[in-house]
N, C-alpha and C positions, 0 to 999 in steps of 0.2 A: 593211361595206364589203367591194364586191366586184368580182375584176377581170371582166368583163363583154365580149362582142364582139356587135356591132349585126348583128341578123339580117334585120330589116327598120324601115323609117322610115312612119309613116302621117301624112305632113302634115297633113290635114284634122281628124283625131281632134288628132294631136301625140303620141302616145305611142308610143314607142320600143319593138320586140320585140327584146330580147336572150336570150343564151345566156350563164349563168353559169361563165366556167369556173375560176375558183379562188375560193374563199372568203380573203378576207383577215384577216376578223379583228373584233370590237367599234369601232365608229368614233370611240370615246373613249380608244381602246387607243394612246399610243405607237408602240410598236412596228406596229401595223396603220397607222399613219401613214408607215412609214418602207417598209414592202412596198409601199404603194400609189405613193411615192415611185419607188422600182424599179421596179413594172411599169408607169408611167405612160413611163419614158424609157429601158425596155429594160435595165436594168441588174441585172447578179445579183454575188451577194457571193460565190459559193460558186465554187469554180474546177471541170472535169473531173478525173477520177481519174486519167489520165495525165498532164494538168500537174502535180500535186500530185507524182506517182511521180518525175517527173525533176527536182524541185523539190528532194525530198528527199535523190535519187542525185547532187546538187550537192559536189563536195568543197569540205570546210568551210573547207580554207589553199589556200592557193596552192602548186602544185608545185616541189619544185627544181627540177625540167625549165624551167618557167616562169620563171622567176627570172634565168635568163641572158639572157632576151629584154627585162627589166624594167630599170630603174635605182632604188636604192637609195637612198631619202630617207627613211627612218624617222626617222635623227638631226636631220633637222628639224623644227623646232615648229611644225609642221600645228594648227589647232582649228577647231574646227566653233563659226559663230554661228546659232543657231536660235531658234524660237518656244519657250516652257517647255513648250507640249504636242507640241512632235514627237516623232516615232517615228522615224522614218529619217532617215538623214543623207548627202546624197547628195554633199554639197560638203566641202570643207576648203580655207582660205586661210592665207596665210604673205605678209610683205611684210620689206625692208630696204635700208634706203640704198644707193643706188649712187653712182658718179660723177658729176661735173658736177649733184649736187642731183636727181637722177632717183632713179630704183626700181625694184628687183626686185622681181616679183610673183612667186607659184605660187599657182595654182588646182588641185588634184584633186578630178578625179570620181571617183565612183564607177565601176569596168570593168563594168557590166552584161554587156557584150559578150563578156565571156571565161565565164560561164555560161549567160547565152541564146542557143545559137547559131542560124543561121537553119535554116529546115525544122523546127526542131525543134516538141512540141509547145508547148512554153515561148514561142515565139515566135510562132506561129500566134496563139493567146490573146492575146498581148499585143498585137499586131497588130489582132485582130477589137475588141480594147477602147480600143486605142489612147490612153487615159490616164488616170489613176486619177481619182477621181469624190471630193473633198474637200467632206463635207455635214459640218452645226455639230457634229451627233450622233455621227458616222462615218465611217470613209473606205474606198471600193468602190475597191482597188486592182488597177495595171493587173498586177502581178507577185506571184504566192504571197507573204506575210509572211518565207517562210523565206529567199526574197531578198531583198527589199525592206526588211524590218526587222530582218534577221542578217548574210548573206554580205556582201550590196551596201552595210550601213551601215556608217559610216563613224566605229563606236563610240570613244569615247577608250583608247588602251592597247591595241589591237589590229591587228594585222597585216591590211591589206587591199589588194586589185588596184586599182589607179589610174589615169586617165589625165588626168595631168597638164598643164596647159599654162605655160610658163614665159614670163614677158612682162616684157617691158623697157620703163621710161617716162623720158620726160625731166622735167622739174622743171611742166612746162607741161601736162602727161598724154599728151602725145604718144608713140604705140608707136614704138621705136627696133624692135625687132625680136621674134621671137617663136617656140616652138619647142613642140609636143607630141608628147610621147612615152609609154608604157607604162609605169608606177611601182610601185613596193612601199610604201607609205605608213603611218604609222602616227601618229593624230590624238592630238595630245598633251591636249585639253582639248575640254569640251565647254561652251560659252558660248550664254546665251538671250540675243533683242538687248536686253532689261529691262538685263541684267548689261553688259555694252558700251557701253550710253547713259549709264549711270552713270556708266562712269568717263571718258566723252566729255565729259560735264558736269559732271563734276570733284568727284561726290558720293561716289567711289567709285574705290579704289585698285588697280592691276592686282595687285599681291597679294592684295588681297580676291578676286579671281579664280581666284587660284593660277596662275597666268602668268607666266613671267619679266618681270623689270621692262624696259620700254621693246617688248614684243610687241605689244600695243595702238596704242602710239602710234605704231609702224611703220604699220600698216594706216593710221590714221587720216590718215597721212601722206600715204601713198600713193593713199588717195581722195581728197585735198583737191585733189592733182594730178589724179586722174583727175572730179573735178568740176570742174574747173577748164576741160578740154577738153570737156566735155557742153555748159556754160556758153555756150563758143564757138560749138558746133556748133548750138545750140539747140533742141535737139527738143520736141517738145508737152509741154508743161507742164500737164496736166489735176491738179487737188487735188480729189479724190474721197475722201472715208474710204471704211475698209472698215467693211462691217458685221458684227458678232462677235454671236454665240448666246452670250451666260454662261447655265450650267447648276447646278443644286444637284448633289448626290450622287446623286439618283434620275434622274436625265438630263432632267429638269421644265424649263422655260425660264425665265427668273426675271429679264431681260433681255438688251436689244439694246443693245449699245456700241457707239459707231462712233469708229474710232482714226485718226488721220492717221499717215502714213509717217514715221519717226524716221529720226535721222542713220544711226544704228547698222544699218536696213534698208536705206536708200537707199547705203550702207558694199558690203554683198551686194551688192545690183542692180547697182552700178557695177562689182563686181570680174567678176560672172555674164556683163554686156554685153560689158566685155571679154575675156572669156573665147570666149564666142558668136561675138564678130567674128573672132575669131584662128582660129577653128575654119572659120569660112567662107573667108576667105584661105589659111588653108593646104590646105584643097582646090580653089581657085581655081588656088593656084600648082602644086600637084602636075595639075592636070587632069582630077581627078575630078570625075563628077558631082557635085551638093549637092542637099539637101533644105534648100532654103532656106526662110528666115522672112521674109516678103513684107507690106508695108504700102502698098496703094496710096495713090496722091494721092484725098481727097476728091472726088464729085461735085459738080460746080459749080453742081447744082440744089439740091445739100442744104447745098451751102454758102450760098449765096444765101441760104436760109431765117434766116441770123444776121444780115443787112444792119439790122434796126430794131432786133433784140435789142440790135445793137452802139450802137447811137444811144440807145438805154436807159439804158445807161449812161455815154454820154459819148465812146463812140469811135466809129469812121468801120469799114465792112467793105467794099475795092471787090470788084467781082466782075468777073469777064473778065482777072483780071490771074492769072499761075502760079504758085497757089497754094503755099505754105512754113508748117510750122509756126510762125513768128512771127509771121504773121496772125493767127494762133487766140491765138497768144499775150499780146499788146496785149490784146485782150478781157478775158481770165482777168485777165491783173494790175490792169484797170480796174475787176474787179468785184471782188476780191480784199478780203476784212475788210467787206464789204457784205452785207446779207442778199438780196443776189440772185446772191452767190456759186455757191449749189448750183445755181442753173436754170442760170446760163452753164455753168458747166462740163460741165450733164446735153447742154444743148444741144448745144455743141461736140462733144463724147462721140459723139453722133449723127448729126451730119452727118461723122464721120470714115467711111473701109472698115473692113472686117474685116480682121484680119489671119489670114493662113491660111498653109499650106505648099505650095509648086512647087516644081519641078525647074528652071524658069525664074525667075530674078532680074532684079526689078526694083526692088530697095531696099525698103527699110522708111520710110517717108515718115514715121511716126510719130518714131521715133528719129531721123530726119535722118541716117539711115545705108547706103552702100550697098551694104555686102555683110552678108549676118545670116543666123544660119544658129543651130538649138535645139542647144547641145551637155551643157551644165548638170544635166539632169534624165532622165538617161536611167530610173532607177527607175519616172520616173511618167509618160514619155511618149514615145511608140514613135521619133517625129522624132529625137530624141536618140542613140537607139538606132543609128538607121541612119547618122546623121554620126558615131559614133564608130567602126562598123565599116566605113567608108569611110575615115576617121584611119589605122583600123588598115592597110588594105590598103594606103595611101599611105606610111607610114611605113615597111612592108615593102619598097615596092618593084613592086608588083603598079600596074599601068597600067591603065586605066580609059577607056577612047575612049568617045563616044557612042553606037556599034555595042556596048558593052561591055556598059551598063548600069551598074545599081550594085549592088554585095553579089550578085552573080553574076546580077541579075533586069535584065531590057531597062527601057528606060527609060516606055516606055509602061505598063508595072503599077508602076512605082515614081510615075507620075504619079496612078494611078488610088488610089495607097493616100496620097500627098498626099492629094486630097480626104475618102478617109474619113479620116484619123484629122483634116482639119479639120471636118468634121460630128460627129465624136464629141467636140472638142473644144468644139465649141457646145452639143452636147448638152449635155455636164459641166455647162456655166455656167448654161445654162437650170433642170437637175435642181437645184442650188445656190441659186441664187434662189428657186425656187419652196417650196425646204426651209424658207426664212430666213423668206419669207413667211407659211409654216404656220406658224411658230413664233414669229412675231410677231401671228398671229391669237388663237394658244392664251392667248401671254400678255396683250393687249389684251382676250381674253373673261372674265378678273377683275378687271376695272378698268372696267364698264359702269357708265356715271354719273360715272367720276370726271373730271376735268378732267386733263389733262396737257399738257407743251410740246408 
């Protein structure tokens, strides 16, 4: 397998003339396949020397001088909840009951902006990459592992710089107040989704997870309130299972599993959504420019293709109306638990616009939210890093008007960055799909002649 460049194409003979740029390796070698994916999508697993030098030069702990500008919440029992195989932990959570049946939530996010400064080599490389790329067998990170897996990973029992969103909600999940500030935290436990789900299902006790009594149940209580608010605003309720490649110790694919979202995953998702909304609202309130995560209303022509599909599952989909997520949810609900469920979910997904980044806020159709920004994953998304910097500016009282731009950059430059990181995100998704497809092909190549479901 080689990386080649077309030199000439001779249509009558259908013979492409190519110049070989690089030999990737034997076509039956899994490592060659990986190199091919990286080459096809322009991804690089290596960082320039200057970037690695800056990463190594980052201080391994928060300085005493910096502590004066941070709230010390190390005594609060925050914890991380991630997949079993996660290597970077960029968010930690905490909840406790408040007055009138409400809840106090803390969402602590690694303070990447403390280490990755504007105009540095680290910043330029992160901007160029736009995001981390998660392939089944490895990760192509946005930032060097010295930062993503070490300095900015909220590992248990280690002091870490963080941006913390404190959110107060009532018993119905409606936000009463919020505040975002820099803090010093110490995560007290690293739990997996499976552990938390086992406690939620009642098959495991909190003590088995080595957390204080009531700690996880407070998170469950706060999530139920957030979930109630979510149901009231009725976002798009797609139910598409996540495809995961199961590997053996040698890195060979042995199965493709499909897994539905669990309550423990939804808990973290809803906590992160609450923090993302709080970040967007904070910047709007401070009249700071913001990199919004926007999702436009579906194209009526694309949506019209669902009319006959809706009829086939016993529903109706009237075109010409102002579309809302619940119009699509009615079709999804009718198809639920039927053989048509996957087809209907994929058709509804294809009818939607793509979510992108923009400095112009048009809201998020899929989530049914007016203001939304990405704040919770600055380790793996450049958009979040820009939002963190804007929040730091706002907290320091540095006002930015339209003429001042964002993070010292003019708004037209930020708009270009939004376009770029939207493209790198789409490229990453394509690389992930392509890799899973290739693993699936390799898996079924060993089962020729076998009948499978």
